[in-house]
GUPA-591628 format. One record per atom (N, C-alpha, C): residue number from 1; y, z, x; atom name; residue in three letters. Coordinates in nm, 4 decimals. Each point is the difference from the previous one (the first is absolute). Layout:
REM residues N
num north up east atomo residuo
NUM Y Z X CA ALA .
...
END
This chain:
REM residues 119
num north up east atomo residuo
1 1.3742 -0.6919 -1.0149 N SER .
1 -0.1347 -0.0392 -0.0853 CA SER .
1 -0.1017 0.0576 -0.0156 C SER .
2 0.0076 0.0894 0.1182 N TRP .
2 -0.1068 0.1152 -0.0185 CA TRP .
2 0.0122 0.1090 -0.0225 C TRP .
3 0.0928 0.0496 -0.1284 N GLU .
3 0.0219 0.1139 -0.0509 CA GLU .
3 -0.1191 -0.0517 -0.0968 C GLU .
4 -0.0588 0.1517 -0.0539 N PRO .
4 -0.1083 -0.0283 -0.1279 CA PRO .
4 0.0793 -0.0255 -0.1142 C PRO .
5 -0.0345 -0.0829 -0.0661 N ALA .
5 0.0062 -0.0154 -0.1541 CA ALA .
5 0.0017 0.1526 -0.0563 C ALA .
6 0.1307 0.0047 -0.1381 N PRO .
6 0.0152 0.1097 -0.0913 CA PRO .
6 -0.1067 0.0171 -0.0467 C PRO .
7 -0.0224 0.1086 -0.0546 N PRO .
7 -0.1287 0.0344 -0.0424 CA PRO .
7 -0.0346 -0.0478 -0.1250 C PRO .
8 0.1291 -0.0380 -0.1007 N SER .
8 -0.0376 -0.0610 -0.1132 CA SER .
8 -0.0435 -0.1640 0.0030 C SER .
9 0.0068 -0.0758 0.1462 N LEU .
9 -0.0443 -0.1463 0.0239 CA LEU .
9 -0.1785 0.0099 0.0046 C LEU .
10 -0.0473 0.1216 0.0001 N LYS .
10 -0.1960 0.0222 0.0099 CA LYS .
10 -0.0438 -0.0636 -0.1156 C LYS .
11 -0.0424 -0.1225 -0.0079 N THR .
11 -0.1186 -0.0450 -0.0935 CA THR .
11 -0.1361 0.0205 0.0021 C THR .
12 -0.1052 -0.0052 -0.0603 N ARG .
12 -0.1535 0.0367 0.0396 CA ARG .
12 -0.0366 -0.0461 0.0757 C ARG .
13 0.0421 -0.1136 0.0573 N SER .
13 -0.0766 -0.0699 0.1443 CA SER .
13 0.0217 0.0629 0.1508 C SER .
14 0.1331 0.0398 -0.0322 N ALA .
14 0.0751 0.1062 0.0902 CA ALA .
14 -0.0291 0.1411 0.0195 C ALA .
15 -0.0267 0.0644 -0.1398 N MET .
15 -0.0900 0.1368 0.0319 CA MET .
15 -0.1333 -0.0566 0.0003 C MET .
16 -0.0925 -0.0690 0.0189 N ALA .
16 -0.1407 -0.0545 0.0340 CA ALA .
16 -0.0162 -0.0077 0.1672 C ALA .
17 0.1650 -0.0413 0.0443 N VAL .
17 -0.0286 -0.0216 0.1449 CA VAL .
17 0.0168 0.1402 0.0746 C VAL .
18 0.0751 0.0528 -0.0890 N ALA .
18 0.0524 0.1712 0.0719 CA ALA .
18 -0.1272 0.0698 -0.0239 C ALA .
19 -0.0718 -0.0136 -0.1132 N SER .
19 -0.1375 0.1014 0.0293 CA SER .
19 -0.0732 -0.0261 0.0826 C SER .
20 -0.0542 -0.1387 0.0197 N ALA .
20 -0.0364 -0.0777 0.0723 CA ALA .
20 -0.0074 0.0819 0.1709 C ALA .
21 0.1279 -0.0097 0.0216 N ALA .
21 0.0953 0.0698 0.1011 CA ALA .
21 -0.0465 0.1307 0.0545 C ALA .
22 0.0029 0.0537 -0.1224 N GLU .
22 -0.0135 0.1533 0.0134 CA GLU .
22 -0.1542 0.0013 0.0228 C GLU .
23 -0.1190 -0.0876 -0.0693 N ALA .
23 -0.1518 0.0286 0.0321 CA ALA .
23 -0.0181 0.0074 0.1205 C ALA .
24 0.1040 -0.0905 0.0547 N ALA .
24 -0.0182 -0.0570 0.1828 CA ALA .
24 0.0420 0.1061 0.0643 C ALA .
25 0.0902 0.1098 -0.0281 N VAL .
25 0.0280 0.0739 0.0820 CA VAL .
25 -0.1567 0.1411 0.0063 C VAL .
26 -0.0182 0.0018 -0.0991 N ASP .
26 -0.1398 0.0833 0.0210 CA ASP .
26 -0.0823 -0.0134 0.1152 C ASP .
27 0.0050 -0.1363 0.0596 N ALA .
27 -0.1004 -0.0488 0.1213 CA ALA .
27 0.1495 -0.0126 0.1010 C ALA .
28 0.0019 0.1506 0.0636 N TYR .
28 0.0751 0.0135 0.0424 CA TYR .
28 0.0002 -0.0283 0.1623 C TYR .
29 0.0888 -0.1121 0.0407 N ASP .
29 -0.0428 -0.0041 0.1708 CA ASP .
29 0.1785 0.0211 0.0505 C ASP .
30 -0.0360 0.0532 0.1188 N PRO .
30 0.0984 0.0569 0.0549 CA PRO .
30 0.1083 -0.1106 0.0742 C PRO .
31 -0.0578 -0.1162 -0.0296 N LEU .
31 0.0878 -0.0990 0.0950 CA LEU .
31 0.0311 -0.1181 -0.1269 C LEU .
32 -0.0019 0.0660 -0.0815 N ASP .
32 0.0680 -0.0791 -0.1712 CA ASP .
32 0.0958 0.0318 -0.0333 C ASP .
33 0.1205 -0.0620 0.0499 N TRP .
33 0.1357 0.0386 -0.0282 CA TRP .
33 0.0748 -0.0688 -0.1307 C TRP .
34 0.0507 0.0907 -0.0352 N ARG .
34 0.0432 -0.0292 -0.1448 CA ARG .
34 0.1689 0.0281 -0.0323 C ARG .
35 0.0224 -0.0686 -0.1040 N GLY .
35 0.1180 0.0572 -0.0691 CA GLY .
35 0.1222 -0.0434 0.1310 C GLY .
36 0.0989 0.1018 0.0500 N VAL .
36 0.1238 0.0074 0.0275 CA VAL .
36 -0.0431 0.1170 0.1187 C VAL .
37 -0.0026 -0.0529 0.1421 N ILE .
37 0.0391 0.1191 0.0640 CA ILE .
37 0.1658 -0.0084 0.0813 C ILE .
38 0.0034 0.1102 -0.0062 N GLU .
38 0.1240 0.0603 0.0843 CA GLU .
38 0.0053 0.1064 0.0893 C GLU .
39 0.1308 0.1125 0.0278 N ARG .
39 0.0346 0.0541 0.0812 CA ARG .
39 -0.1183 -0.0187 0.1213 C ARG .
40 -0.0663 0.1044 0.0244 N GLU .
40 -0.1010 0.0391 0.1283 CA GLU .
40 -0.1206 -0.1048 -0.0188 C GLU .
41 -0.0012 -0.0791 -0.1042 N GLY .
41 -0.1873 -0.1010 -0.0169 CA GLY .
41 -0.0933 0.1205 -0.0139 C GLY .
42 0.0172 0.1415 -0.0283 N GLU .
42 -0.0989 0.0582 -0.0067 CA GLU .
42 -0.0512 -0.0101 -0.1512 C GLU .
43 -0.1468 0.0284 -0.0515 N PRO .
43 -0.0762 0.0110 0.0771 CA PRO .
43 -0.0559 -0.1182 0.0495 C PRO .
44 0.0429 -0.1013 0.0000 N PHE .
44 -0.0623 -0.1589 0.0296 CA PHE .
44 -0.0060 0.0358 0.1470 C PHE .
45 0.1027 -0.0007 0.0884 N PHE .
45 0.0057 0.0067 0.1412 CA PHE .
45 -0.0747 0.1008 0.0863 C PHE .
46 -0.0641 0.1122 -0.0344 N GLY .
46 -0.0771 0.0865 0.0212 CA GLY .
46 -0.1273 0.0153 -0.0277 C GLY .
47 -0.0428 -0.1114 -0.1054 N ARG .
47 -0.1309 -0.0753 -0.0289 CA ARG .
47 -0.0339 -0.0893 0.0924 C ARG .
48 0.0811 -0.0512 0.0641 N LEU .
48 -0.0103 -0.1146 0.0665 CA LEU .
48 0.0080 0.0466 0.1316 C LEU .
49 0.0705 0.0816 0.0385 N ALA .
49 -0.0331 0.0747 0.1196 CA ALA .
49 -0.0827 0.0826 0.0033 C ALA .
50 -0.0785 0.0563 -0.1132 N LEU .
50 -0.1415 0.0881 0.0096 CA LEU .
50 -0.0765 -0.1150 0.0191 C LEU .
51 -0.0446 -0.1455 -0.1010 N GLU .
51 -0.0751 -0.0484 0.0180 CA GLU .
51 -0.0351 -0.0577 0.1325 C GLU .
52 0.1506 -0.0367 0.0931 N ALA .
52 -0.0072 -0.0612 0.0983 CA ALA .
52 -0.0532 0.0952 0.1666 C ALA .
53 -0.0696 0.0828 -0.0859 N ARG .
53 -0.0796 0.0951 0.1445 CA ARG .
53 -0.1061 -0.0090 -0.0043 C ARG .
54 -0.0514 -0.0246 -0.1297 N SER .
54 -0.1504 -0.0811 0.0213 CA SER .
54 -0.0420 -0.1534 -0.0074 C SER .
55 0.1092 -0.0737 -0.0182 N ASN .
55 -0.0315 -0.1314 -0.0228 CA ASN .
55 0.1095 -0.0678 0.1175 C ASN .
56 -0.0616 -0.1258 0.0550 N SER .
56 0.0503 -0.0782 0.0841 CA SER .
56 0.0890 -0.1248 -0.0659 C SER .
57 -0.0290 -0.0103 -0.1214 N HIS .
57 0.0574 -0.1108 -0.0860 CA HIS .
57 -0.0125 0.0628 -0.1004 C HIS .
58 0.0934 -0.0048 -0.0713 N LEU .
58 0.0467 0.0618 -0.1956 CA LEU .
58 0.0817 -0.1308 -0.0441 C LEU .
59 -0.0169 -0.0004 -0.1270 N THR .
59 0.0184 -0.1467 -0.0835 CA THR .
59 0.0648 0.1075 -0.1173 C THR .
60 0.1329 -0.0019 -0.0121 N VAL .
60 0.0830 0.0721 -0.1485 CA VAL .
60 0.0237 -0.1467 -0.1110 C VAL .
61 -0.0737 0.0695 -0.1326 N GLU .
61 0.0019 -0.0539 -0.1007 CA GLU .
61 0.1426 0.0181 -0.0541 C GLU .
62 0.0959 -0.1024 -0.0436 N CYS .
62 0.1158 -0.0026 -0.0293 CA CYS .
62 0.0598 -0.0703 -0.1684 C CYS .
63 -0.1282 -0.0225 -0.0361 N ARG .
63 0.0219 -0.0874 -0.1100 CA ARG .
63 0.0903 0.0607 -0.1019 C ARG .
64 0.0050 0.2032 -0.0199 N LEU .
64 0.0655 0.0256 -0.1203 CA LEU .
64 0.0977 0.0446 0.0919 C LEU .
65 0.0508 -0.0796 0.0813 N LEU .
65 0.1240 0.0957 0.1194 CA LEU .
65 0.1362 -0.0841 -0.0875 C LEU .
66 0.0813 0.0299 -0.0534 N ARG .
66 0.1249 -0.0680 -0.0476 CA ARG .
66 0.0766 -0.0102 0.1070 C ARG .
67 0.0652 0.0928 0.0874 N ARG .
67 0.0878 0.0221 0.0902 CA ARG .
67 -0.0015 0.1125 0.0946 C ARG .
68 0.0582 -0.0015 0.1128 N MET .
68 0.0220 0.0864 0.0824 CA MET .
68 0.1800 0.0153 0.0389 C MET .
69 0.0465 0.1174 -0.0087 N ALA .
69 0.1119 0.0050 0.0607 CA ALA .
69 0.0281 -0.0416 0.1510 C ALA .
70 0.0991 -0.0511 0.0539 N PHE .
70 0.0370 -0.0489 0.1426 CA PHE .
70 -0.0174 0.1058 0.0828 C PHE .
71 0.0323 0.1428 -0.0250 N SER .
71 -0.0037 0.1167 0.0918 CA SER .
71 -0.1372 0.0291 0.0226 C SER .
72 -0.0903 -0.0349 -0.1403 N THR .
72 -0.1083 0.0753 0.0422 CA THR .
72 -0.1411 -0.1247 0.0673 C THR .
73 0.0571 -0.0844 -0.0189 N ALA .
73 -0.0446 -0.1446 0.0630 CA ALA .
73 0.0256 -0.0047 0.1352 C ALA .
74 0.1357 0.0707 0.0845 N THR .
74 0.0401 0.0040 0.1046 CA THR .
74 -0.1329 0.1174 0.1014 C THR .
75 -0.0009 0.0964 -0.0737 N THR .
75 -0.0807 0.1344 -0.0238 CA THR .
75 -0.1521 -0.0811 0.0329 C THR .
76 -0.0844 -0.0933 -0.0556 N LEU .
76 -0.0965 -0.0347 -0.0278 CA LEU .
76 -0.0211 -0.0872 0.1811 C LEU .
77 0.1130 -0.0867 0.0192 N LEU .
77 -0.0155 -0.0647 0.1354 CA LEU .
77 -0.0268 0.0953 0.0903 C LEU .
78 0.1156 0.1398 0.0236 N THR .
78 -0.0828 0.0886 0.0553 CA THR .
78 -0.1147 -0.0065 0.0511 C THR .
79 -0.0111 0.0452 -0.1284 N LEU .
79 -0.1933 0.0797 -0.0170 CA LEU .
79 -0.0837 -0.1401 0.0455 C LEU .
80 0.0209 -0.1014 -0.0161 N LEU .
80 -0.0977 -0.1383 0.0381 CA LEU .
80 0.0071 -0.0140 0.1336 C LEU .
81 0.1500 0.0244 0.0638 N MET .
81 0.0138 -0.0300 0.1416 CA MET .
81 -0.0849 0.1085 0.1158 C MET .
82 -0.0161 0.1030 -0.0746 N LYS .
82 -0.0757 0.1490 0.0456 CA LYS .
82 -0.1607 -0.0409 -0.0274 C LYS .
83 -0.0615 -0.0817 -0.1082 N LEU .
83 -0.1161 -0.0504 0.0004 CA LEU .
83 -0.0445 -0.0839 0.0522 C LEU .
84 0.0981 -0.1066 0.0194 N GLN .
84 -0.0636 -0.1290 0.1013 CA GLN .
84 -0.0068 0.1125 0.1373 C GLN .
85 0.0945 0.0249 0.0644 N ALA .
85 0.0048 0.0785 0.1102 CA ALA .
85 -0.1626 0.0850 0.0221 C ALA .
86 -0.0537 0.0513 -0.1293 N ALA .
86 -0.0982 0.0595 0.0141 CA ALA .
86 -0.1384 -0.1032 -0.0052 C ALA .
87 0.0211 -0.1096 -0.0194 N GLY .
87 -0.0813 -0.0790 -0.0011 CA GLY .
87 -0.0498 -0.0525 -0.1550 C GLY .
88 0.0890 0.0439 -0.1082 N VAL .
88 -0.0810 -0.0116 -0.1502 CA VAL .
88 0.0727 -0.1522 -0.0460 C VAL .
89 -0.0360 -0.0302 -0.0569 N ARG .
89 0.0520 -0.1317 -0.0635 CA ARG .
89 -0.0267 0.0376 -0.1613 C ARG .
90 0.0889 -0.0579 -0.0591 N VAL .
90 0.0912 0.0611 -0.1485 CA VAL .
90 0.0292 -0.1389 -0.0860 C VAL .
91 -0.0673 -0.0501 -0.0746 N ASP .
91 -0.0058 -0.1398 -0.0621 CA ASP .
91 0.0678 0.0484 -0.1602 C ASP .
92 0.1048 -0.0439 -0.0462 N PHE .
92 0.0430 0.0160 -0.1641 CA PHE .
92 -0.0414 -0.1105 -0.0723 C PHE .
93 -0.0729 0.0110 -0.1026 N VAL .
93 -0.0414 -0.1251 -0.0645 CA VAL .
93 0.0637 0.0073 -0.1632 C VAL .
94 0.0281 -0.1113 -0.0338 N ASN .
94 0.0403 -0.0186 -0.1476 CA ASN .
94 0.1288 0.0847 -0.0081 C ASN .
95 0.1277 -0.0284 0.0676 N VAL .
95 0.0566 0.0731 0.0292 CA VAL .
95 0.1405 -0.1440 -0.0926 C VAL .
96 0.0946 0.0686 -0.0756 N ASN .
96 0.0741 -0.0609 -0.0655 CA ASN .
96 0.0881 -0.0564 0.0731 C ASN .
97 0.0537 -0.1260 -0.0473 N PRO .
97 0.0835 -0.0707 0.1136 CA PRO .
97 0.1565 0.0765 0.0386 C PRO .
98 0.0351 0.0537 -0.0876 N LEU .
98 0.0935 0.0945 0.0268 CA LEU .
98 0.0124 0.1187 0.1177 C LEU .
99 -0.0907 0.0602 0.0289 N VAL .
99 -0.0652 0.0857 0.0426 CA VAL .
99 -0.0796 -0.0744 0.1427 C VAL .
100 -0.0103 -0.0978 0.0049 N ALA .
100 -0.0668 -0.1107 0.0987 CA ALA .
100 0.1533 -0.0073 0.0803 C ALA .
101 0.0899 -0.0558 -0.0896 N ALA .
101 0.1093 -0.0396 0.0368 CA ALA .
101 0.0702 0.1370 0.1191 C ALA .
102 0.0013 0.1052 -0.0264 N LEU .
102 0.0346 0.0699 0.0479 CA LEU .
102 -0.0645 0.0573 0.0778 C LEU .
103 -0.1192 0.0421 0.0365 N PHE .
103 -0.0914 -0.0029 0.1226 CA PHE .
103 0.0469 -0.1080 0.0978 C PHE .
104 0.0403 -0.1334 -0.0364 N HIS .
104 0.0151 -0.1092 0.0832 CA HIS .
104 0.1302 0.0144 0.0746 C HIS .
105 0.0983 0.0525 -0.0934 N LEU .
105 0.1314 0.0594 0.0706 CA LEU .
105 0.0106 0.0925 0.1178 C LEU .
106 -0.1080 0.1030 -0.0752 N LEU .
106 -0.0038 0.1018 0.0838 CA LEU .
106 -0.1141 0.0124 0.1285 C LEU .
107 -0.0716 -0.1298 0.0041 N GLY .
107 -0.0302 -0.0509 0.1283 CA GLY .
107 -0.1854 0.1003 -0.0196 C GLY .
108 -0.0332 -0.0006 -0.1092 N ILE .
108 -0.1122 0.0639 -0.0362 CA ILE .
108 -0.1197 -0.0698 0.0163 C ILE .
109 0.0258 -0.1059 -0.0299 N THR .
109 -0.0789 -0.1423 -0.0178 CA THR .
109 -0.0625 -0.0352 0.1437 C THR .
110 0.0807 0.0649 0.1354 N ALA .
110 0.0075 -0.0749 0.1125 CA ALA .
110 -0.1295 0.1484 0.0735 C ALA .
111 -0.0710 0.1056 -0.0920 N ILE .
111 -0.0522 0.0701 0.0522 CA ILE .
111 -0.1362 0.0602 -0.0814 C ILE .
112 0.0662 -0.0909 -0.1008 N ALA .
112 -0.1610 0.0612 -0.1365 CA ALA .
112 0.0006 -0.1127 -0.0795 C ALA .
113 -0.1125 -0.0670 -0.0633 N GLY .
113 0.0051 -0.0884 -0.0551 CA GLY .
113 0.0341 0.0085 -0.1697 C GLY .
114 0.0642 -0.1166 -0.0425 N VAL .
114 0.0436 0.0185 -0.1652 CA VAL .
114 -0.0692 -0.1218 -0.0112 C VAL .
115 -0.0358 0.0290 -0.1374 N GLN .
115 -0.0358 -0.0872 -0.0754 CA GLN .
115 0.0630 -0.0283 -0.1472 C GLN .
116 0.0450 -0.0976 -0.0127 N ILE .
116 0.1133 -0.0116 -0.1446 CA ILE .
116 -0.0978 -0.0297 -0.0885 C ILE .
117 0.0271 0.1029 -0.1162 N ARG .
117 -0.0865 -0.0208 -0.1351 CA ARG .
117 0.0423 -0.1549 -0.0651 C ARG .
118 -0.0998 -0.0392 -0.0399 N ARG .
118 -0.0254 -0.1358 -0.0544 CA ARG .
118 -0.0224 0.0103 -0.1686 C ARG .
119 0.0878 0.0353 -0.0455 N THR .
119 0.0081 -0.0044 -0.1728 CA THR .
119 -0.0940 0.1403 -0.0279 C THR .
END
């Protein structure tokens, strides 16, 4: 159910939402995760580590994050454990239920804050 709809199913309202999302991309935030995160998690994880150098509390916006690969989430867990050891707190906000379940399964919720998106 998390697969994108075929292009032929786009409606005017879906196109308006897409253009609003594209406009939001212009206001770039390095901790605004979007789409699908796979493989090694780059550039998302690199930006997180970079921001952690100058901040002890980070908030990652996940409203537009659709999913994350299992192996990628294990890489994130390793990164978060290193950040926690360095005294950095990370909170993930507006996480969809699928990604939140993956975070809980891997134990990410034990070392980082995870706030599930409410519609």
